[in-house]
C-alpha positions in Angstrom: 37.8 10.7 9.2 37.2 13.3 7.1 38.1 11.2 4.2 35.6 8.6 5.0 32.8 11.6 5.6 33.5 12.9 2.2 33.5 9.3 0.4 29.8 8.9 2.3 28.5 12.3 1.0 29.4 11.7 -2.6 28.0 8.3 -2.4 25.1 9.8 -1.0 24.8 12.3 -3.7 25.6 9.8 -6.3 22.5 7.5 -4.9 20.3 11.1 -5.3 21.3 11.8 -8.6 20.2 8.0 -9.3 17.4 8.1 -7.7 16.0 11.2 -9.4 16.8 9.8 -12.8 14.1 11.2 -15.4 13.1 7.9 -16.4 12.9 6.2 -12.9 10.6 9.1 -12.1 8.7 8.3 -15.1 8.4 4.5 -14.4 7.4 5.5 -10.3 4.8 7.6 -12.0 3.2 4.5 -14.0 3.9 2.7 -10.3 1.1 4.8 -8.9 -1.0 4.2 -11.9 -0.6 0.4 -11.6 -1.5 0.8 -7.7 -4.4 2.8 -8.5 -5.7 -0.2 -10.6 -4.9 -2.4 -8.0 -6.8 -0.6 -5.2 -9.9 0.1 -7.9 -10.2 -3.2 -8.9 -10.2 -4.6 -5.1 -12.6 -2.1 -4.3 -15.1 -2.7 -7.2 -15.0 -6.4 -6.4 -16.0 -5.7 -2.8 -18.7 -3.3 -4.1 -19.7 -6.1 -5.8 -20.2 -8.3 -2.9 -21.9 -5.8 -0.9 -24.5 -4.7 -3.5 -25.5 -8.8 -4.0 -24.1 -8.4 -7.8 -21.1 -10.7 -7.7 -17.6 -9.5 -6.8 -15.4 -11.1 -4.2 -13.1 -10.1 -1.2 -9.8 -10.0 -2.1 -6.5 -7.9 -1.9 -4.1 -6.3 -4.4 -2.2 -9.7 -4.9 -5.7 -11.2 -5.8 -6.4 -7.9 -8.0 -3.2 -8.8 -10.0 -3.9 -12.4 -10.5 -7.3 -11.9 -11.5 -6.0 -9.4 -14.0 -3.5 -11.3 -14.9 -5.9 -13.7 -16.8 -7.6 -10.9 -18.8 -6.5 -10.9 -22.6 -3.9 -7.9 -21.9 -2.8 -10.0 -18.5 0.7 -10.3 -19.7 1.4 -6.8 -20.7 -0.3 -5.5 -17.3 2.2 -7.6 -15.5 4.9 -6.1 -17.1 3.7 -2.9 -16.3 3.5 -4.2 -12.4 7.0 -5.4 -12.5 8.3 -1.9 -14.2 6.0 0.4 -12.4 5.8 -1.1 -9.2 9.3 -2.0 -9.1 10.2 1.7 -9.3 7.3 2.6 -6.9 9.1 0.3 -4.6 12.5 1.8 -4.8 10.7 5.3 -4.2 9.6 3.8 -1.1 13.1 3.4 0.3 13.8 7.0 -1.5 10.9 8.3 0.4 12.3 6.5 3.6 16.0 7.4 3.2 16.3 10.8 1.6 13.1 12.1 2.8 12.2 14.0 -0.2 8.6 14.7 1.4 10.0 16.4 4.4 8.7 14.0 7.3 11.9 15.2 9.7 13.4 13.1 12.2 10.6 13.5 14.9 9.5 10.5 16.6 6.2 11.0 14.0 8.4 11.9 11.0 10.2 8.6 11.7 7.5 6.3 12.0 6.2 7.7 9.0 9.6 7.0 7.0 9.3 3.6 8.5 5.8 3.2 6.9 7.4 4.2 3.5 10.3 1.3 3.7 7.4 -1.3 4.7 5.6 0.1 1.2 8.7 -0.6 -0.5 9.2 -3.9 0.9 5.1 -5.0 0.7 5.6 -3.6 -3.5 8.4 -5.7 -3.9 6.4 -8.4 -2.7 4.0 -7.9 -5.8 6.6 -7.1 -8.5 7.9 -11.1 -7.4 4.5 -12.3 -7.6 4.1 -10.5 -11.2 7.7 -12.3 -12.2 6.5 -15.4 -11.0 2.8 -15.4 -13.0 5.2 -14.6 -15.7 7.0 -17.5 -15.4 4.2 -19.5 -14.5 5.5 -20.8 -11.1 3.2 -19.0 -9.0 1.3 -21.2 -7.0 -2.6 -20.9 -6.5 -4.2 -17.9 -4.5 -3.6 -18.0 -0.7 -4.2 -15.6 2.1 -0.4 -14.6 2.3 -1.3 -12.2 6.0 -1.8 -15.9 7.4 0.8 -17.6 5.7 3.2 -15.2 6.9 1.9 -15.6 10.8 1.6 -19.2 10.5 5.5 -19.1 9.8 6.3 -16.8 12.7 4.0 -18.6 15.2 6.4 -21.8 14.4 9.1 -20.0 16.2 9.3 -20.2 19.9 8.8 -16.7 20.7 6.9 -16.2 17.6 3.5 -16.2 19.5 4.4 -12.6 20.9 6.3 -11.5 17.8 2.6 -11.8 16.1 1.1 -10.0 18.7 3.4 -7.2 18.3 2.6 -7.4 14.9 -1.1 -7.1 15.5 -0.6 -3.9 17.9 1.1 -2.3 15.4 -1.2 -2.9 12.5 -4.0 -1.5 14.6 -2.0 1.6 15.5 -1.1 1.8 11.7 -5.1 1.9 10.8 -5.4 4.4 13.4 -2.6 6.3 12.3 -4.5 6.4 8.8 -7.6 7.7 10.1 -5.5 10.4 11.4 -4.2 11.1 8.5 -7.8 11.2 6.9 -8.3 14.0 9.2 -5.0 15.7 8.9 -4.7 15.7 5.1 -1.1 16.2 5.3 -0.8 13.7 2.2 -1.8 17.2 0.3 1.6 18.6 0.9 3.1 16.1 -1.1 1.5 17.3 -4.2 2.6 20.0 -6.6 -0.6 22.0 -5.4 1.0 25.3 -7.5 -0.2 23.0 -10.8 -3.5 22.2 -9.4 -7.0 24.4 -9.5 -9.0 24.7 -6.6 -11.4 22.1 -7.6 -8.7 19.6 -8.5 -7.0 19.8 -4.9 -10.1 19.4 -3.5 -11.3 16.5 -5.2 -7.7 15.0 -5.1 -7.9 15.5 -1.2 -11.2 14.6 -0.6 -10.5 11.1 -2.4 -7.6 10.7 -0.2 -8.8 11.3 2.8 -12.1 9.0 1.8 -9.5 6.4 0.8 -7.5 6.5 3.9 -10.4 6.3 6.2 -11.3 2.8 4.1 -7.5 1.7 4.2 -7.3 2.5 8.0 -10.4 0.5 9.2 -9.2 -2.4 7.0 -5.9 -2.0 8.6 -7.1 -2.0 12.6 -9.8 -5.0 11.4 -6.6 -7.0 9.9 -4.2 -6.0 12.9 -6.9 -6.8 15.2 -7.1 -10.6 13.5 -3.4 -11.0 13.6 -3.5 -10.2 17.4 -5.6 -12.6 18.3 -3.6 -15.3 16.1 -0.6 -14.5 18.0 -2.7 -14.3 21.7 -4.2 -17.9 20.3 -1.3 -18.9 18.9 -3.7 -19.9 15.9 -3.0 -18.9 12.4 -6.6 -19.6 11.4 -7.4 -16.6 13.3 -5.6 -14.6 10.8 -6.9 -12.8 7.5 -6.2 -10.3 5.4 -8.0 -7.5 3.5 -10.1 -10.2 2.1 -11.0 -11.6 5.5 -11.8 -8.2 6.8 -14.1 -7.5 4.0 -15.8 -10.7 4.8 -16.2 -9.6 8.6 -17.6 -6.1 7.5 -20.1 -7.9 5.5 -21.3 -10.3 8.1 -21.8 -7.5 10.8 -25.1 -5.7 11.3 -25.7 -3.2 8.2 -22.8 -5.6 6.7 -23.9 -4.7 2.9 -23.7 -1.1 3.8 -20.5 -1.1 5.9 -18.8 -2.9 3.2 -19.9 -1.1 0.4 -18.8 2.2 2.3 -15.3 0.7 2.6 -15.4 -0.7 -0.9 -16.1 2.6 -2.4 -13.1 4.3 -0.1 -10.4 1.8 -1.7 -12.1 2.7 -5.5 -11.5 6.6 -4.1 -7.7 5.3 -3.0 -7.3 4.3 -6.6 -8.3 7.3 -8.5 -6.3 9.0 -5.7 -3.6 7.2 -6.9 -4.1 8.2 -10.4 -4.2 11.7 -9.3 -0.6 10.9 -7.5 0.9 9.7 -10.8 0.3 13.2 -12.0 0.9 15.5 -9.2 3.0 13.6 -6.8 6.4 15.5 -5.7 8.7 13.2 -6.3 12.8 13.5 -5.9 13.3 15.1 -9.0 10.3 17.5 -8.9 10.3 20.9 -7.9 7.9 21.8 -5.3 
């Protein structure tokens, strides 16, 4: 038994050493930059829609498709593959090794599950980038709607979709709580920041978490309704949430605020590329 435990400890130690490799850390920080670009593009497009000067409603995958058509699109796609690939690994590292000290209480485990989900979500964007590089990607579509439609095809799919919707709504509320508590500032190397830099970065993070929380909540409601009525046409992702906001009273103002929040989230991600504590970083 002791031998098995020793082997497990050595395997964990070797995994940690690999995860704290300085080149992997560099790529993880690059992943924060790429993530910031995708969020900022989402926000800029939504802001243009809110202001009536063009733009559009899209999600991170849509942002990637748009940017891939630019002159330097292939370079960006390679950056996504390596940067977001490393960022995806970082999601699993945060979930397994808990370098950000979330703990093992219910709230901490919920956050760590969120990190694992982040790893899965960004891995899907990496797969999309690989498909775009290979020229095998299909046209743009609502990934959330497609995923729920597949789930609804199963016998118990209706209730699975309902549960997913409720989880997304709770996740949106959690984002709003995180915006209030600003616990994420503990993840930053604040000793290397000036007071003004810390205030700006925390402020951007709070604004961004509010925008993302509102959007998650709306998407969760769409999924809940789609599951409840067994109707995937009622399900929409981030793009549908932006359009929903636009169609409300004072919709241009609402969408403008949320769009600015996503731009703030992108800027916060850029700051994280510089100051986030990774597995090999000193606190």
